[in-house]
VOLO-946607 format. One record per residue (C-alpha): residue in one letter; residue number from 1; y, z, x. Coordinates in steps of 0.1 Angstrom, whole numbers, plus 5000, padded with zeros to 4 digits. Layout:
N
- type / seq / yy / zz / xx
- A / NUM / Y / Z / X
...
//
This chain:
165
- type / seq / yy / zz / xx
- S / 1 / 6267 / 4094 / 2864
- Y / 2 / 6257 / 4107 / 2899
- N / 3 / 6236 / 4085 / 2923
- P / 4 / 6212 / 4111 / 2941
- S / 5 / 6201 / 4084 / 2964
- S / 6 / 6212 / 4085 / 3001
- S / 7 / 6240 / 4061 / 2995
- G / 8 / 6253 / 4080 / 2972
- D / 9 / 6262 / 4106 / 3000
- E / 10 / 6267 / 4079 / 3029
- K / 11 / 6282 / 4053 / 3012
- N / 12 / 6298 / 4062 / 2980
- D / 13 / 6311 / 4095 / 2984
- E / 14 / 6294 / 4108 / 2951
- N / 15 / 6296 / 4144 / 2941
- I / 16 / 6289 / 4167 / 2912
- L / 17 / 6314 / 4195 / 2907
- I / 18 / 6308 / 4220 / 2879
- I / 19 / 6339 / 4241 / 2870
- H / 20 / 6337 / 4270 / 2843
- D / 21 / 6372 / 4282 / 2848
- K / 22 / 6397 / 4263 / 2825
- G / 23 / 6426 / 4274 / 2849
- I / 24 / 6404 / 4262 / 2881
- A / 25 / 6397 / 4233 / 2859
- K / 26 / 6432 / 4217 / 2852
- K / 27 / 6440 / 4225 / 2890
- F / 28 / 6416 / 4203 / 2904
- L / 29 / 6420 / 4177 / 2879
- D / 30 / 6457 / 4177 / 2883
- E / 31 / 6451 / 4171 / 2919
- F / 32 / 6423 / 4147 / 2915
- D / 33 / 6448 / 4126 / 2891
- K / 34 / 6476 / 4126 / 2921
- V / 35 / 6448 / 4117 / 2946
- W / 36 / 6432 / 4088 / 2923
- N / 37 / 6468 / 4076 / 2911
- Y / 38 / 6480 / 4076 / 2949
- D / 39 / 6502 / 4040 / 2949
- G / 40 / 6498 / 4039 / 2991
- G / 41 / 6533 / 4043 / 2997
- L / 42 / 6544 / 4047 / 3029
- I / 43 / 6568 / 4073 / 3042
- S / 44 / 6597 / 4050 / 3054
- Q / 45 / 6617 / 4080 / 3076
- C / 46 / 6611 / 4097 / 3109
- I / 47 / 6600 / 4128 / 3102
- P / 48 / 6588 / 4163 / 3122
- A / 49 / 6554 / 4158 / 3133
- K / 50 / 6528 / 4186 / 3118
- D / 51 / 6495 / 4173 / 3127
- V / 52 / 6475 / 4150 / 3144
- V / 53 / 6494 / 4117 / 3149
- I / 54 / 6482 / 4084 / 3160
- S / 55 / 6487 / 4081 / 3201
- E / 56 / 6473 / 4047 / 3212
- V / 57 / 6467 / 4011 / 3193
- Y / 58 / 6445 / 3989 / 3213
- Y / 59 / 6448 / 3955 / 3193
- D / 60 / 6455 / 3927 / 3216
- T / 61 / 6422 / 3931 / 3239
- T / 62 / 6410 / 3908 / 3264
- G / 63 / 6375 / 3902 / 3251
- K / 64 / 6357 / 3902 / 3218
- D / 65 / 6385 / 3924 / 3195
- S / 66 / 6360 / 3935 / 3171
- E / 67 / 6340 / 3949 / 3201
- E / 68 / 6371 / 3964 / 3219
- E / 69 / 6399 / 3969 / 3198
- Y / 70 / 6403 / 4010 / 3188
- I / 71 / 6429 / 4036 / 3174
- S / 72 / 6435 / 4069 / 3192
- I / 73 / 6444 / 4104 / 3178
- Y / 74 / 6459 / 4130 / 3194
- N / 75 / 6461 / 4168 / 3182
- P / 76 / 6498 / 4183 / 3193
- T / 77 / 6492 / 4214 / 3173
- N / 78 / 6479 / 4248 / 3187
- R / 79 / 6450 / 4248 / 3171
- D / 80 / 6415 / 4227 / 3163
- V / 81 / 6414 / 4201 / 3135
- N / 82 / 6386 / 4191 / 3115
- L / 83 / 6389 / 4154 / 3111
- D / 84 / 6366 / 4151 / 3080
- Y / 85 / 6391 / 4142 / 3054
- Y / 86 / 6415 / 4122 / 3076
- F / 87 / 6412 / 4086 / 3073
- I / 88 / 6426 / 4055 / 3095
- S / 89 / 6432 / 4027 / 3071
- R / 90 / 6450 / 3990 / 3071
- G / 91 / 6456 / 3977 / 3037
- D / 92 / 6428 / 3981 / 3014
- S / 93 / 6404 / 3990 / 3043
- N / 94 / 6399 / 4026 / 3050
- Q / 95 / 6377 / 4043 / 3077
- R / 96 / 6371 / 4082 / 3071
- M / 97 / 6372 / 4099 / 3106
- S / 98 / 6346 / 4130 / 3114
- G / 99 / 6345 / 4157 / 3137
- I / 100 / 6367 / 4181 / 3157
- I / 101 / 6394 / 4175 / 3174
- S / 102 / 6408 / 4204 / 3199
- S / 103 / 6441 / 4215 / 3205
- N / 104 / 6460 / 4189 / 3227
- G / 105 / 6431 / 4167 / 3225
- T / 106 / 6424 / 4132 / 3218
- K / 107 / 6397 / 4113 / 3198
- K / 108 / 6391 / 4071 / 3205
- F / 109 / 6376 / 4057 / 3171
- D / 110 / 6365 / 4022 / 3168
- P / 111 / 6379 / 4008 / 3137
- K / 112 / 6351 / 3993 / 3111
- F / 113 / 6385 / 3966 / 3102
- S / 114 / 6404 / 3943 / 3123
- L / 115 / 6435 / 3952 / 3138
- P / 116 / 6455 / 3921 / 3138
- N / 117 / 6474 / 3907 / 3169
- S / 118 / 6507 / 3904 / 3147
- G / 119 / 6521 / 3917 / 3117
- G / 120 / 6497 / 3947 / 3123
- Y / 121 / 6497 / 3982 / 3115
- A / 122 / 6477 / 4014 / 3110
- V / 123 / 6478 / 4048 / 3088
- L / 124 / 6465 / 4081 / 3092
- S / 125 / 6464 / 4102 / 3060
- K / 126 / 6448 / 4132 / 3050
- G / 127 / 6439 / 4139 / 3014
- G / 128 / 6456 / 4108 / 3001
- Y / 129 / 6487 / 4115 / 3018
- E / 130 / 6504 / 4099 / 3049
- V / 131 / 6503 / 4119 / 3081
- D / 132 / 6512 / 4087 / 3107
- Y / 133 / 6522 / 4055 / 3108
- V / 134 / 6524 / 4026 / 3131
- E / 135 / 6530 / 3992 / 3130
- W / 136 / 6537 / 3961 / 3154
- E / 137 / 6552 / 3927 / 3161
- S / 138 / 6567 / 3928 / 3123
- D / 139 / 6592 / 3949 / 3113
- W / 140 / 6587 / 3973 / 3142
- K / 141 / 6595 / 3954 / 3173
- L / 142 / 6568 / 3971 / 3191
- V / 143 / 6545 / 3941 / 3212
- A / 144 / 6516 / 3950 / 3234
- K / 145 / 6507 / 3921 / 3258
- K / 146 / 6470 / 3909 / 3257
- G / 147 / 6451 / 3939 / 3273
- E / 148 / 6474 / 3963 / 3269
- V / 149 / 6477 / 3997 / 3250
- L / 150 / 6504 / 4003 / 3222
- S / 151 / 6509 / 4041 / 3231
- R / 152 / 6533 / 4070 / 3219
- K / 153 / 6560 / 4077 / 3246
- S / 154 / 6561 / 4113 / 3224
- F / 155 / 6547 / 4137 / 3195
- G / 156 / 6578 / 4153 / 3181
- K / 157 / 6579 / 4128 / 3153
- V / 158 / 6558 / 4108 / 3132
- N / 159 / 6569 / 4072 / 3111
- C / 160 / 6592 / 4064 / 3142
- E / 161 / 6595 / 4032 / 3164
- E / 162 / 6614 / 4052 / 3189
- E / 163 / 6584 / 4071 / 3196
- W / 164 / 6563 / 4047 / 3210
- K / 165 / 6563 / 4021 / 3243
//
């Protein structure tokens, strides 16, 4: 079924796609199946950064967390990046990003979900695939005192505790 109302476009991401070519339809279904059945597994090893990265996390604010928490994304590449296919998530909570981030630019996002003061993490993904990951006050021993920002030291690798301070 298709919902032609504004909530179909703005809240539910509903679309209609008509494909006449069987080869293209098979490729689409294979990719759809891969994304639909994505298990959310996280990459547990440091790998070279080839895309935008999480650069800052402000999770233990001095004021009201829901009004002050943020996550910043940095673009270390030599090209502008369209963020329309990227998500920031924590558990079952996802937030679609949008806009363009210029080469060596930073963009701040106010998450629509809570960033816990301990045992927290954030995942940056694109098309169902993890791009970057950070966690704090859990297996990773990263800690930002109240009112301080957790920030990345360098942008060469992703999914690495050593890249953060």
